[in-house]
N, C-alpha and C positions, 0 to 999 in steps of 0.2 A: 504678389504682393504688388501694387505697380507702385509709379514714384510719387504717386497722389495720394499714396496710405502709410507713405514714410512722416516719421516727424524728426526736424532738425535738435540735435544738441550739441553742447561746448564742452571741451575737455580741457582741464588742464594736465600738462606733463611736464616732465623732467626735459628736459632738452636730450641728454641721451638714451633715454626712454624713447622716445618719438622718433628717433633718430633709427634705434634697436627697430619699431614697429614699421618706420615707411621700409626700413630694408627686408625685414620677414616678410610682410606683404608681396613686397618687389621679386623676391627669389619663388613666391608661390602662384605668382603669374596673376595679383589681386591688386585692386588700390585701396588704401589705408583704411577704408571707410567699409568696405566689406571685410576687410582682414578681421578690422574689431567687430563688425558683426558676426562673423563664423567664431571667435572665441567668445560673445557672450553667447550664442546660439548653442557651440559644444560645452560650454561650462554648463548652460541650464539644463541641458534638457541630459544631461549625463554621459552624453556620447564621447566628452574624453575623459572621464572615469573608465567608461568601458574600453576606450584604446589602449591607455594606461593599464588596465588588467590585463589587455589582452597580450600587450607588450612585455608584460613579466610574464605571464607564462610562459611566451617564447625561450625568454632566456633563462626561465627557470629549467627547461624542457631541455633545452640546443643552446645555454652557454656555453659550456665544453667545448662543441665543436667551433659556435663563434668564436670562441679567444682565439682556438685553433687557427683557423683559417686567417682571422687577422693576423697574428703571427705570420701566419706564409704567405701573406700579402706585403707586409712590410719586410719581411727579407728580400723577398724578390725586390723592392723599390729602394731597398737602403741604397745608399751610394758606395762603388765600390773602394774597396782598401786601397789607399794610395801607399807605392813603393817609393818608401826613404832610401834605398841604394838608387835608385833611379837618375841619371844626370839630369840636369834640367837645362 
């Protein structure tokens, strides 16, 4: 699809929604237009639903393992307890 195949449209978004969308696009290395286009394509082709189904299947199958792994990582990165008896 070349640039001549594209149509321009206008959106009205709440400022917070626009900012969140621009941040999400930047986090994915996309410009805002490409990000919105990708969301629409994923939603209308069923790709998003398929991805969500696969993610749920992963959680259902390996949820306990993932929860344990997350707990282990959190405990490794928790701040060390401070010794209240130490001199300041």
